N, C-alpha and C positions, 0 to 999 in steps of 0.2 A: 301602680305601678305592670311594668311590659311580662305576657308573659312567652314561654315561647318553647316548643317540643322537646318533650325528655331523648338527650341526644342518649346512645348509648354505649360507656361506659367500653373503655380498651381496656379489653384480660389479653396486661403488658404485668409477665414475673417483673421483678423487680432484681436489681442485676446486680450485678459486679462491682465493684472502685469499678470506674475507669476516667481518663481525660477526656471533658471538655473543652468543644468542638468550637472552633468559626467568636472566639474571642478573644480580646485584647493580649490575653499573654499565650506563649506555647503548648500546647497539650503536654509539653515533661514537666510543667511548672503549673497547674492544679491539677485537681482531683475532687472526689467524690464521691458519696454513698447515699444513694438514693434509701425514700425509708417512703412506707407506708404503702396503697394501693389501686389499681384503678378507680376501684368500682368510687370511694372515698375521693380519693386525690395523690402522685405523686409529691413530695416532699425532697431536698437535696441540703447534705448535709457538703459543704464546700468547701477545701483548705487550699489552701497560698504556700505554693515553695516561698520563701523569706529568709535574709537574712539573717541570725540568729546572735543576740548577746553573747553577755557570759549568766547570763543564771542557770543553772540545772536543768534538767530533764529528769524529773523522776514520777517512780514509778511503781507496781509495785506483780512481781510473780510466786507459779510453785507450782513448786518441786517435787517430783518424788524423789525417795529417800535413797536411789541411785544414782539421787545427781552429780556431776562428774564436778563441779563448781563452773560451770559457766552461763554465760546468759549470750543468747544475739539478742544485739536494742539496732535499730534505726536510732541514732542522734546526728543528723542529716546525713550522714550515709551509715549505709550499714556493717554492723561486727561482731563480728564478737569476744569481748570481755572474760575475763579471768578473777575471779577473786583469790586476791595472796594468799597465801593461809591460809585456805580453806579443807578440810582433810576428807573424802567422803567417806560416809557410814558413819559419821556426827551429830553429836546431835544440844547442835549449839542453842545459848536461850538470849539472841539480842545481840551476838554479838558483830565487832563490825571487821568491816577482809578492805582492803586499798583495792580498788577497780581498778583492770589495767586494760588497755585494745591488743589488737592480734601482733600492731609494732612495740610494744614490749610499753608506749606512753599509759600518766595515772594517769585516768580519767575520770574521775571520780570514788562514791565509800558508794560499803554495798549491808545491806546489816543483812543472818541470815535472823529465824525464829521458827521453831522444830514445832505443830503445831500435833496437839494430842488426841486422842479417844478416847478417856477413859489416863490408863498409864501406857501403856502404847504407840508411840512416836504412827505418824498416820504420813507429813510431810513435809515441805521446806517452805513458807513464808519468807519474802525475797527483796526488800525494801532497799529499792537502789536510787543515785544522785548523780546525775553524768553530765560533765560538762563538755560541752558541742569543740570541735575545735575550730578554732580561731582560722576565715574565713568561708566557713563553710555556712550551709541552707538549714533549716529543717515546717516540715510542714508546721503552718501555725490556722484554724481552722477558722472561715469568716464568725463576726460579728453578729451575723443577719439572721445564723442558721438558726433551723430549716427556712432554709426560701422553697416559694412554691413552687413545681415548675407551672409554667404559662400553654396555650398556645402553641405548638411546633414543638416543644421540646427544651422553648424557653425557658433562662430565668433568670435574676438582677443577683448578684454579690461580690460583696464589699470589703475589700483585705483587708485585715488589719492598717488601720492609721492612713486605710485610702480610699480614695473616692468610687462610690458605685463600679462595676460592669459585667459587661452584658453575654451573656454566655446561650450555648444549644449544647443540650442534650444527645448527642450522638444517638440513632438507632428506636430516636424519639417526636420520630419528623408528620408524624399524624399523631400525635395526641393533640386528644380536645379534655381541657377536666372535664372533670360530671356535673352533672346539674338533676342527679341524684334522680327516685323515685316519679314515678305519673305524677302525684297529685304537687306533687312538694317542685314541680316541673319550671314550676313560675316564676320565683324565684332569682330575680336576678345577682351578680355579683354586688350590684352597691349595693344592696339588700342585706350581702352574709353579714357586714359592722355592726347588723338589728340581729336578724334570723340565722343563726345559727344552726347549721344540719349535723345531724352525725346521723351512725347507724347500729340497734341495739341487736348482737346476736347473741347475747345469756344472758343469763337471772344474771351474772352479776353488775352485767351492766344495764342490763332493766333498773337494778338497785337504785343507783349508780344515779341514774335520771331517773329516780327520785325523787330517790333523796333530793337532787336541785329541786326540787319547788316551793311552791311556800306551802306554808301549812297554812290546811283546809280549803287548799285549794275546791276548786270540784273539777268533776271529769266525768263529759259526757263521749260516747262510745257512738256513734251509726254506720250501725255492720247490719248482713244485710242476715243474717244469724247467730247469737248467743250462744256462745260454744263455750261446751265447761274450758275452754283457758281463757273466754273473753271471761267465766267468772274469775280465771287465777290474779291473771292482771289487777281483776279489780279489789280483788283481793288482798297484791302485793302495795295496789296503791291507799288502802284506805292502811295497808301497818305504817306506811311512814309516812303518808302524808294527812291520814285523818280526812279528808272530807269528802263529802256523796260520789253519790255516783251515779249515770242517770242512764240508759240502754234504751237507743230510737234504733227501730226495725221499719226496713217499709212496707206496707198496708199485707202481702205475699205473706210475707212471715206473721204480723200482725195474725190476718185470719188464719194459721191454724194453732194461733199462742189464745185464742178466747180460751177453748174450750180450757186449758192447762191453769195454772195454780199463780203463773205468772202475771194472765186476766189483773188478780187483784194486788201485784206488788209494784210498789208506789214507783219505784223503778226504772217505770219501763214506759217508754213512749211511742208512738207513733212519728214514722217518718212520713208525707203527704203521692211518695211515688213507686209503683208499682213492687218496683225487687228497685235490688244494688248490688255492684257488682265486686267481690272478693276485695280485689286490687282497688277496690278504689275506698274502702276499706277508711273507720278518717275515728282519731279519738282525739274530743280536745281538751285542753285540763287549762277551766279560764280562773284566773284571780281573784281572791277576795276580793271585795269591790270596792278596796282601795283602787285605785288606778291605777299608780308608783308602779304596784307592782306587777313582776313581769309573768308572762302565761306562756304555755308549751301546745304541744302537737305528736300524736303517733299517724303514723297511716299504713295502709299496706295489705294485703291480703290473714299476715301474721299477727293481725287483731283476731284473726278466726280458726285460723287454723295451725294444729300446736305446731314448733314450727321444732322438737327437740333437742334441747338445747341442753346440756350440761349443768346440775343443779350449782355445777361447783365447776371451776374451770382453770385450778388449782393445777399443776403437775408435778409430778417431782419420777424423776425417773433414768434409771441410763440402760444405754440403748449400745449398739454398736455400728457402727454411722457408714451409711456408702457414698464411694467414690465415687466421682461422678465422674472421673480420665481415671484413665486406666495407667496403669502406675505409682497410689498414693499409696502410701505405705494405709495395713490396717489400726485403723482411731475406734475409742469409741468417745463417750460425750456421758460424759450427770450434766440432764435438762428443770431447771426447774422457771419458776413462775407461775403467772396466770396470764392465761394466755387473752381471754377481754381488753386487758392495763398493756398487753403488746409486748409486754417487759419483759419474752420467756431469753434467759440465759443457758451459753454452753459453756462446762467447764472438758474441753477438749485431752481426750491420753491419746497419744501415739506408740503403740505395740511399735516399738524399737526388737530389733535381737544386739545383742548384746556377750562376749562370755563372760566366760564364767569368772568368779572370784575365785571360787572354790575349786574343787580335779572333782568333776563330773561321770566321770567316765574312766573305766583300767579295761585292760585284752592283753595277752599275750598271741604270740604267731612265733612261727620260725623262719629262717631265713639263710643258703648257701652258705663261702665263702667269695659270690663274683656280686653282696650285695650289694647296695650302693649306699646305703643307709636311708631313702627315701619311702616312703612308704602311705597310704589310701586308707580313709574309716567313713563312713558313713555313718552321720552322728544326726542329728536336729531339724540342719539345713543341706543334709544329702549328704554326698560321695563330696568326700575333702582330700588334697593333699597332704602333707609332707615331709619336714624332712629334719633327720638326727645332726642338731649340732655337735663339732670338732670330728666332724665322723670320718674316717674308720681311727678307734682307742688309740692309744697307745700299744705298740707292735709288745709279744709278752703279759698282755693282762690274761689276766681270765676272768673278770668281772667287771666293766662299770656303767654309771652312771650320767645320762648324756642329755640337753634339753630340747628338745619337740617343740620348729616351728614352720606353723604353717605356710604357703605358698603366700601368702604378703608380709614373711615378716613379722608375723606379730607371739611373742611364749604363746605357746600350747600348752605344756606343761613337758613332762620329761617323764623318759623310757630308766630300761634296766635292763642290762644288754648283759648277760648269760653269754664268754664266748667259750666253746667247744672247741679245743683244739688237740694235735698229739704232736710226738715229739717226732722231728725232720733232718734232726744232726745236734752236733755240742760244740762250741769254741770253748776255749780256751780264755776265764774271764782274769784280763791281770788288772780287774780293782779291788779286788781282794784277796790279799797273798795271806799264802797259809807260813807258819814256822814250819821246819821241818829239822829234825835231830834222832840222829840213828848211829850204830853202828854197823860192820858188816869184814867178816874178815872173807880177805880177797887182794890178790895180787894178780897185776899191775893197778897202777887206781885208772887209768882209760878203761869205763867199758861195765865196769859196777852195776850190777842191775839190787835195787833195793825192795822194798814195800816199805806203801802209806797210804794210812791209810783203805787201804785192799786195795790197790792200786803200785805195777811196778811202773818202774825206772830205772833210767839208765846212767850214767855218768859218761862226759860226754866232752868233745875239746876244753879237754882238765888241761892248764902250765903249772909250772911249778914257781912259789910266789916267796916262799923262804921256809924256812928253817927257827924251829921253837925246841930248844934246850933237845931232844932228842928228839924232836916229831916234825916230819916235813912237812909243809902248807902246799896243799894247787888248789888252785880255780877252779871251775870245774863250772858247767851246764847240765844243768840236765831235759830230758827226753820222754815219752811216754809207750809204751807197747806198741803206737800209733805213729812211733816217730815225729810227733808235737812237741815242738818247744813248753814246757812247764816252767822253766823256772831256775838257776843253778843257786850259786854255794860254794865253800871247804870241803875239800877228799883233803884229813889227817892222816900221813901213813909212817905208823910204827910199827915196825918185822909187816906180819902178817897185818895187824888192825888196823882198819881201817874206818874214824872217826865221822860221819857225815852228819853237815848240818847245815841251809839256807832260807829258803823262800819258796814252796812250791806256788803257782798258780792252778785255784778250780777248774773244772771245766761246767756250765752251763750251758743246759739244752738248748737248742733252735724249735718255738717251737710252728706249728700250721696251723693255718686255721683250719675249721674244716666246713663252722658254722657260727647262730647265731639262733637263741632262747629268746625274743623281748618283750621286751609286757611294759609297756607302755600306759601313764597317768594322762592321761585327760581335760584341760577342758575345756564344753562343752558349751557349744551357743544358746540361751536359754533366751525368750521374750521379756522384758519388761517394760512398765508406759510408763511413760516420759508426760508429764501433762504441759501442754505446750507453751509457750517464752509469754506469747502475746491471751493470755487467759482471765477471764471469761469473756466470753466470746459470747458475742449478743447473735438471737437467732433471728436468721431473716423468713421475709414472707416464701409461703412454701414448703417452708421447712430445712429450708440451707444454715449454713455454720461454715463458715472461711476461719482457719487457722493458721497460724505462720506461713498463707497464703497458699494453702490449704482449701479446695472447695470440696464437704461432706455434703450431704444428706440423712435429714432425722424420719426414721421408717414413720410414721403415724402421725405426721404432721405439712402434710400434702398440705391441708387447708389453712394451716395458720398464715393468716396476715389476707388470705386471699379469697374474696370475695363466693360466699356459698348460697344466696341465695336469699337465705333464709330469716332474716337482717326485718326489721319491724324499726323504719324511718323516722326521727326520729327532729324535734324539730322546738328549739326553744332560743328564748329572747329576753329586750324588755315590750311595753305592754307595743306596741308594734304587731307581736305577732301573733294578739288576739285582735286584731286589726283581717287580717292577712289566714289564719283562721278562719274567723267567721265567712270572709270569701273566698274561702277556696272552700267551704266546704260541698257534699252531695251533689243533693239542691236546693237553692235562692229559694226566698216564702214567696211560694204567690198573688197572696195578699198585701204585703211590703207595699206595692206602690197602692192599693186600691181604696178602701174605705169602706173597709168590710169585717165584721164581727171572729171572723176566720182567721183576721190577723193575731189580734188581740191570742189568739192561743192558734198558735204556730205548731205545736209537736204538739197533740194531745197525749194525753195520759190513754196506755191503756187501756183499760178501762173505762173509760168515756166512750173509744175511738170501738169498745163492741157494744158498747150497749147503741148507741145510737145508730148501730145495724144491728141491734138484735140477733146478733154471736152470741 
């Protein structure tokens, strides 16, 4: 086995989705998602843009109760799809709807189920199946995923049904795969099919590591001192593996342990060297005597120093998200999962402004007769401009109810107008003729004055028409005292008696508008939380999450999947690991090649060592 110096891991953050370079395809036809971290190594999930068949693309989306029945999906190309017949505000339970794209083409089906909490509806679960357009291409994952990143950012990925192709990850030209910590740095890549390395950075990972060991294995700690944390590591081992535990300390520590109760503790042994650095601390797990069982080892200063790991790393919380660039909408996320298992998920909710479905505000104001029907109002999103539809109201109206529209011509409510007016004159209303019949005693027929409904009228333009019995009939026009023609009729002359009959047109007032008293009822903007169309999202290294192409940071998770420097290095595998760990002990048996008795008592019990030295 070759030994080499440990390479310092590159502290590079996990990058967003990018197009790979220096490959056989254009960068627009291959993309990837980076996983892992610099300390344990990066892996890449590669996708290829390939021709699609007739199979539908299926998925699930979660929507708020204010959802409008539209889905933004990328099937070959990205488009907005509508659920025909879906009614916002209803609570369907598994109903199926036809799915149409923005061009009105039937593209698939979608089923909508209302999810309840108790008796209260919470959100919609939308399950869809969309057929790609003929001749389109979709992103398809490589069957090799995830592929490891190699030195210089290179990687090899095979498209579905194709041959392996080589690509370079942009920005990773100086990348070197990690070689592990100082003790295990000498394990070459050729050995990794036998000796698998990992990092333990939580109690959950520690217990999982112990859980993979063979029952009855024995754990030997080679440490500069046995700290309370070392004891806890031993107790966790015995609880899950059930084997024995030994503590081997250097002579400098053994000397101080002689006057203590450790002297008679059969678990304590002495390492024949003066001291041992914490960074060289080692724990070797030897399986039972059956050589076919796999061994394991741990290394690092955190076999001695307590790393302050959480007892449990399961998280479940809701938090506002921090935008990574300006202009992103306000968002929050429900986050859950196990940090140690690197499976944190985030359900992202975008806080968006929408117009309320019912009136939320009302107010009144007055305007003079020169008003043009526009006004402003400060609402939830600041000052806005509005106009009245079908303004001005019909002439002569004393009141009117008109629609209110904003500057984007959206329906925003209604306005009730009380029209303040005054009489500016009168005009003859020929649309409402009234019958008149009266008798006066006058002579002659032309210019006879008579009164009707409190008004005085005069006959004029009279002309003989006919004679009936003893009465002469004249056709006349009627005018009022103001000289306005107000109607027509006949005058019958019988001696001095004048019988007048006909039609009088009443007067109607002409009004002049002095001003308006306006009461407006508006639907203001309200904020709603809309679930991202591509929920639920994986939390990326460093605590980032990307939803609908918008990238945010989750506060408090800055160290997620990033090296913390508080890890125990672990090594496990087949029996070859036992050989490797033995060869990497802090010090080799100096008597192994000599025919001396000391070779038989390589690690002396602490009690024997103290007795030999009179301690």
